PDB file of N, H, CA, C and O in Angstrom:
ATOM      1  N   UNK A   1     145.333 -17.698  28.745  1.00  0.00           N
ATOM      2  CA  UNK A   1     145.491 -19.366  29.533  1.00  0.00           C
ATOM      3  C   UNK A   1     144.051 -19.577  29.766  1.00  0.00           C
ATOM      4  O   UNK A   1     143.437 -18.535  29.998  1.00  0.00           O
ATOM      5  N   UNK A   2     143.093 -21.080  29.761  1.00  0.00           N
ATOM      6  H   UNK A   2     143.592 -21.926  29.573  1.00  0.00           H
ATOM      7  CA  UNK A   2     141.399 -21.092  29.492  1.00  0.00           C
ATOM      8  C   UNK A   2     141.683 -21.167  31.242  1.00  0.00           C
ATOM      9  O   UNK A   2     142.617 -21.652  31.882  1.00  0.00           O
ATOM     10  N   UNK A   3     140.729 -20.625  31.565  1.00  0.00           N
ATOM     11  H   UNK A   3     139.971 -20.231  31.045  1.00  0.00           H
ATOM     12  CA  UNK A   3     140.000 -20.872  33.124  1.00  0.00           C
ATOM     13  C   UNK A   3     138.620 -21.294  33.228  1.00  0.00           C
ATOM     14  O   UNK A   3     137.809 -20.540  32.690  1.00  0.00           O
ATOM     15  N   UNK A   4     137.987 -22.748  34.032  1.00  0.00           N
ATOM     16  H   UNK A   4     138.646 -23.360  34.469  1.00  0.00           H
ATOM     17  CA  UNK A   4     136.815 -22.771  33.725  1.00  0.00           C
ATOM     18  C   UNK A   4     136.540 -21.820  35.031  1.00  0.00           C
ATOM     19  O   UNK A   4     137.116 -21.265  35.967  1.00  0.00           O
ATOM     20  N   UNK A   5     135.133 -22.042  34.378  1.00  0.00           N
ATOM     21  H   UNK A   5     134.665 -22.493  33.617  1.00  0.00           H
ATOM     22  CA  UNK A   5     133.401 -21.829  35.761  1.00  0.00           C
ATOM     23  C   UNK A   5     133.792 -21.866  36.488  1.00  0.00           C
ATOM     24  O   UNK A   5     133.802 -21.002  37.364  1.00  0.00           O
ATOM     25  N   UNK A   6     134.528 -23.314  36.485  1.00  0.00           N
ATOM     26  H   UNK A   6     134.520 -24.017  35.773  1.00  0.00           H
ATOM     27  CA  UNK A   6     134.050 -24.056  37.921  1.00  0.00           C
ATOM     28  C   UNK A   6     135.581 -23.417  39.635  1.00  0.00           C
ATOM     29  O   UNK A   6     135.642 -23.260  40.854  1.00  0.00           O
ATOM     30  N   UNK A   7     136.708 -23.283  37.923  1.00  0.00           N
ATOM     31  H   UNK A   7     136.659 -23.410  36.932  1.00  0.00           H
ATOM     32  CA  UNK A   7     137.651 -23.017  38.610  1.00  0.00           C
ATOM     33  C   UNK A   7     137.356 -21.310  38.708  1.00  0.00           C
ATOM     34  O   UNK A   7     138.136 -20.826  39.528  1.00  0.00           O
ATOM     35  N   UNK A   8     136.730 -20.593  38.288  1.00  0.00           N
ATOM     36  H   UNK A   8     136.096 -20.986  37.622  1.00  0.00           H
ATOM     37  CA  UNK A   8     136.599 -19.119  38.360  1.00  0.00           C
ATOM     38  C   UNK A   8     135.828 -19.671  39.638  1.00  0.00           C
ATOM     39  O   UNK A   8     136.965 -19.823  40.085  1.00  0.00           O
ATOM     40  N   UNK A   9     134.683 -20.285  41.037  1.00  0.00           N
ATOM     41  H   UNK A   9     133.759 -20.162  40.673  1.00  0.00           H
ATOM     42  CA  UNK A   9     133.887 -20.507  41.770  1.00  0.00           C
ATOM     43  C   UNK A   9     134.339 -21.006  42.290  1.00  0.00           C
ATOM     44  O   UNK A   9     133.569 -21.705  42.949  1.00  0.00           O
ATOM     45  N   UNK A  10     135.971 -21.293  42.657  1.00  0.00           N
ATOM     46  H   UNK A  10     136.596 -20.725  42.122  1.00  0.00           H
ATOM     47  CA  UNK A  10     136.567 -22.603  43.779  1.00  0.00           C
ATOM     48  C   UNK A  10     137.517 -20.837  44.031  1.00  0.00           C
ATOM     49  O   UNK A  10     138.188 -20.180  44.826  1.00  0.00           O
ATOM     50  N   UNK A  11     137.158 -20.837  43.239  1.00  0.00           N
ATOM     51  H   UNK A  11     136.612 -21.371  42.593  1.00  0.00           H
ATOM     52  CA  UNK A  11     138.601 -18.548  43.714  1.00  0.00           C
ATOM     53  C   UNK A  11     137.641 -18.041  44.505  1.00  0.00           C
ATOM     54  O   UNK A  11     137.701 -17.717  45.691  1.00  0.00           O
ATOM     55  N   UNK A  12     136.248 -17.980  43.308  1.00  0.00           N
ATOM     56  H   UNK A  12     136.200 -18.243  42.344  1.00  0.00           H
ATOM     57  CA  UNK A  12     135.608 -16.539  44.343  1.00  0.00           C
ATOM     58  C   UNK A  12     135.275 -17.229  45.819  1.00  0.00           C
ATOM     59  O   UNK A  12     135.621 -16.630  46.837  1.00  0.00           O
ATOM     60  N   UNK A  13     134.700 -18.303  45.886  1.00  0.00           N
ATOM     61  H   UNK A  13     134.419 -18.789  45.059  1.00  0.00           H
ATOM     62  CA  UNK A  13     134.838 -18.750  47.463  1.00  0.00           C
ATOM     63  C   UNK A  13     136.140 -18.959  48.411  1.00  0.00           C
ATOM     64  O   UNK A  13     135.938 -18.993  49.624  1.00  0.00           O
ATOM     65  N   UNK A  14     137.594 -19.113  47.875  1.00  0.00           N
ATOM     66  H   UNK A  14     137.758 -19.085  46.889  1.00  0.00           H
ATOM     67  CA  UNK A  14     138.586 -18.883  48.243  1.00  0.00           C
ATOM     68  C   UNK A  14     138.341 -17.043  48.933  1.00  0.00           C
ATOM     69  O   UNK A  14     138.186 -16.583  50.064  1.00  0.00           O
ATOM     70  N   UNK A  15     138.368 -16.835  48.450  1.00  0.00           N
ATOM     71  H   UNK A  15     138.493 -17.209  47.531  1.00  0.00           H
ATOM     72  CA  UNK A  15     137.927 -14.844  48.248  1.00  0.00           C
ATOM     73  C   UNK A  15     137.515 -14.421  49.629  1.00  0.00           C
ATOM     74  O   UNK A  15     138.081 -13.836  50.553  1.00  0.00           O
ATOM     75  N   UNK A  16     136.404 -14.897  49.444  1.00  0.00           N
ATOM     76  H   UNK A  16     135.945 -15.372  48.694  1.00  0.00           H
ATOM     77  CA  UNK A  16     135.541 -14.727  50.696  1.00  0.00           C
ATOM     78  C   UNK A  16     135.521 -14.972  51.578  1.00  0.00           C
ATOM     79  O   UNK A  16     135.037 -14.417  52.564  1.00  0.00           O
ATOM     80  N   UNK A  17     136.615 -16.850  51.311  1.00  0.00           N
ATOM     81  H   UNK A  17     137.008 -17.301  50.510  1.00  0.00           H
ATOM     82  CA  UNK A  17     136.037 -16.880  52.685  1.00  0.00           C
ATOM     83  C   UNK A  17     137.633 -15.685  53.147  1.00  0.00           C
ATOM     84  O   UNK A  17     137.593 -15.356  54.332  1.00  0.00           O
ATOM     85  N   UNK A  18     138.443 -15.302  52.634  1.00  0.00           N
ATOM     86  H   UNK A  18     138.475 -15.569  51.671  1.00  0.00           H
ATOM     87  CA  UNK A  18     139.960 -15.035  53.304  1.00  0.00           C
ATOM     88  C   UNK A  18     139.425 -13.892  54.096  1.00  0.00           C
ATOM     89  O   UNK A  18     139.621 -13.590  55.274  1.00  0.00           O
ATOM     90  N   UNK A  19     138.218 -12.950  52.547  1.00  0.00           N
ATOM     91  H   UNK A  19     138.059 -13.195  51.591  1.00  0.00           H
ATOM     92  CA  UNK A  19     138.015 -11.443  52.950  1.00  0.00           C
ATOM     93  C   UNK A  19     136.672 -11.674  54.309  1.00  0.00           C
ATOM     94  O   UNK A  19     137.157 -10.804  55.033  1.00  0.00           O
ATOM     95  N   UNK A  20     136.067 -11.917  54.709  1.00  0.00           N
ATOM     96  H   UNK A  20     135.672 -12.623  54.122  1.00  0.00           H
ATOM     97  CA  UNK A  20     135.406 -12.794  55.843  1.00  0.00           C
ATOM     98  C   UNK A  20     136.041 -12.966  57.654  1.00  0.00           C
ATOM     99  O   UNK A  20     135.647 -12.737  58.797  1.00  0.00           O
ATOM    100  N   UNK A  21     137.433 -13.600  56.827  1.00  0.00           N
ATOM    101  H   UNK A  21     137.753 -13.786  55.898  1.00  0.00           H
ATOM    102  CA  UNK A  21     138.273 -14.313  58.198  1.00  0.00           C
ATOM    103  C   UNK A  21     139.121 -13.759  58.899  1.00  0.00           C
ATOM    104  O   UNK A  21     139.825 -14.112  59.845  1.00  0.00           O
ATOM    105  N   UNK A  22     138.891 -12.310  57.997  1.00  0.00           N
ATOM    106  H   UNK A  22     138.318 -12.023  57.229  1.00  0.00           H
ATOM    107  CA  UNK A  22     139.800 -11.377  58.168  1.00  0.00           C
ATOM    108  C   UNK A  22     139.139 -10.163  59.045  1.00  0.00           C
ATOM    109  O   UNK A  22     139.714  -9.375  59.796  1.00  0.00           O
ATOM    110  N   UNK A  23     137.835 -10.256  58.734  1.00  0.00           N
ATOM    111  H   UNK A  23     137.368 -10.896  58.124  1.00  0.00           H
ATOM    112  CA  UNK A  23     136.733  -9.247  59.763  1.00  0.00           C
ATOM    113  C   UNK A  23     136.498  -9.803  60.223  1.00  0.00           C
ATOM    114  O   UNK A  23     136.759  -9.341  61.334  1.00  0.00           O
ATOM    115  N   UNK A  24     135.857 -11.224  60.441  1.00  0.00           N
ATOM    116  H   UNK A  24     135.645 -11.599  59.538  1.00  0.00           H
ATOM    117  CA  UNK A  24     135.045 -11.393  61.696  1.00  0.00           C
ATOM    118  C   UNK A  24     135.832 -12.543  62.129  1.00  0.00           C
ATOM    119  O   UNK A  24     136.237 -13.416  61.362  1.00  0.00           O
ATOM    120  N   UNK A  25     136.112 -12.497  63.889  1.00  0.00           N
ATOM    121  H   UNK A  25     135.783 -11.787  64.513  1.00  0.00           H
ATOM    122  CA  UNK A  25     137.883 -13.156  63.951  1.00  0.00           C
ATOM    123  C   UNK A  25     136.743 -14.430  64.894  1.00  0.00           C
ATOM    124  O   UNK A  25     137.338 -15.471  65.171  1.00  0.00           O
ATOM    125  N   UNK A  26     135.755 -14.390  65.195  1.00  0.00           N
ATOM    126  H   UNK A  26     135.272 -13.544  64.970  1.00  0.00           H
ATOM    127  CA  UNK A  26     134.095 -15.600  64.539  1.00  0.00           C
ATOM    128  C   UNK A  26     135.369 -17.249  64.167  1.00  0.00           C
ATOM    129  O   UNK A  26     135.619 -18.282  64.787  1.00  0.00           O
ATOM    130  N   UNK A  27     135.663 -16.868  63.339  1.00  0.00           N
ATOM    131  H   UNK A  27     135.459 -16.029  62.836  1.00  0.00           H
ATOM    132  CA  UNK A  27     135.371 -17.486  62.026  1.00  0.00           C
ATOM    133  C   UNK A  27     136.751 -18.422  61.882  1.00  0.00           C
ATOM    134  O   UNK A  27     136.917 -19.128  60.887  1.00  0.00           O
TER     135      UNK A  27
END
């Protein structure tokens, strides 16, 4: 399966947002 750089970037942003919100209740 081919994954584009844009999809990887969006995925990383999603993971980062989920990760930070899990530890920062202000978000």
